[in-house]
N, C-alpha and C positions, 0 to 999 in steps of 0.2 A: 641636675646638679644636687649632690648630697650636701645637706646643710650640717655644719659643725654642730656638735653637741654642746649647747650652752645652757645657762642657768634656766631659761624658760623651758627648754626641752626637758631638763631634769625635773621640773615641777610637774610638767604634763606626764612624764614617765611615772613618777611616784603616784600621781593621781590615778593613772591607769592601773598600776599594780595593786593599789589600795581598793580599787573598785572591782577587781577580778573576783569571780566566784570560786576560784581555786586558791588554796592556801599557798602562800609563797613565803619562804623564809630565806635568810642568809645567816649561816653560822661561821664564825671565825675558825682559825686553824685549831683552836682548842675545843671546838664543838659547841661554843656558847653563841646563842642567837644575838646577832647585831641588827638584824631587821626582821620584822614580823608584819605581815599585812593583816587586815581586819578579818579576812576570811578564815585564816589560820586560827585566830582566836576563837572565832565562832565554831569551826569544825571541831576543835579540841575541847571546846566547853569552857573557855576562859572568858571573863567579862570584858577584857581589853588586851591589847597587844602588850602593854607594860608589864603584865603578869609573866610573859615569856621572855622578854628582853633580859639578856644576861644569864638566862637559864641554859643548862645543857640539853642538847637534843635527846639524850637518853630518857628524859622524863616522859617522852612520848611513846615509849615502847617498854615491854617487860617480857620476862620468861624466855620461851623458845624464840620468840620474835627478836628479842634483844640479842640473843646468842647468834641468830642468823645474820643480824646486821653486823655484829662485831667480827664474825668469821668470814661469811661469804659475800655479803654486800660491799663491806668496806674494801675488801681485797679487790673486787671487780672495779669499784670506784677509783681505787688507787692505781690500778692497772690501765684502765681505759679512759678515766676522767668522767665517766657517767655510769649510771645505773638506772633501770626502769623496770617496774614490776608492781606486783600487789603485795600488801602487807597488812598486818593487823595493828592499828593504832590504839593508844590509850588516852582516854579523855581525862580531864581534871578530876572527874568523879569516879575514875577508875573503870568506867565502862569501856568496852571494846567496840571498835568499828573497823569494817573493812575499807581499805583505801587503795587508790591507784597512786603510785608514787614515782616521781622522777627526781634523780639526784645528779648533779654535776659539779665539777670544780671549776672555780674561776682561775685566772692567771695568778691571782694573789694567794691562792690556796684555800679560799673560802668555799663552803659548800652551799650550793643553791639547791633548795628543796621546793618542789611543786607537788601539791597533794590534793586529791580529790576524794571525797567521801562517796564510796561505791556500795554502802550497806544495803540501800534499797535494791540496786541491781542484783547483788549476791542473794538477797532474800527472795526476789523473783525467780532467780535461777534455781534455787533450792526447792521453792514450791513447784516450779515446772518439772524438775527431776522427780519430785515425789509423786506429782499427778501422772507423770509418764510411767512410773513404776507401777502405780495402782492400775492404770489402764492396761499396760503390758501383762500384769498378773492376771487381770480379769480375762483378757482375750486369750492368753496362753491356756488358761484352764476351762475354757468352753468346751462343750462336747460337740461343737459344730466346726466345720472347716472355715478358717479365716486366713486369707492371704491377700497380699497387695502386690499388684503388678504395675510397673511403670508404663509410660506411653509406647515403649518399644516391646512390650510383652515380656519384660525381664522380671523374674520374681525378686521382689525387694524384702518381703516378709512373709512368714508362714507360721501359724501356731502349731502347737504339738499335735493337735488332732489331725490337721492337714498331713503332717509326716506320718502319723500312724495309719490313716486311711489309705494313702497312696504308697506306703512302704518305703519312704525315703528318709534320710537323715536331713536335718536342717541344712547342713552345709552342702548337701547334694542339690538343694533346690535354690538357695539364695544365689543370685547372679546368673541363673540359668534361664532359658526360655520357659515360659509358662506352658508351652505345648507338651512338655513332659508329662503334664497331668491329664493330657487328653487320651 
């Protein structure tokens, strides 16, 4: 049996939202914050939630990102009632950070925002891409044949030297049986 939402449940709900590691806000129809949880203040570099209550959501973005929100994101939010994706947020000290963001509209027309700081993940992804590029550049420029074959004997990778020695273009090797090299 579903219990009716009463005052005790509201207190539990507020407590749960305030203890979330995700930033959660509610902005009214005019875009001003009427609810901000503790995580939001922390993520955006504010001392407490009171610094954000009554402020417009636009203080959290600038430049190209603001333009994207005003043009694309708001159009999708208005059309579908929700939007989800990545964005670049602006902290109180004007530093930028990558965020995963979910926006939805309530029946009353308020905007519910759930945000997660993904800067660490994005930095790891960038470092991985840089490392992969260095590795690929090194392997591609070796004077030795280097190629990778999967468990079925299909060529998954070949460096330039492999192509030169065997007289194939890269696109002639990738996805083909490694037996072509025999």
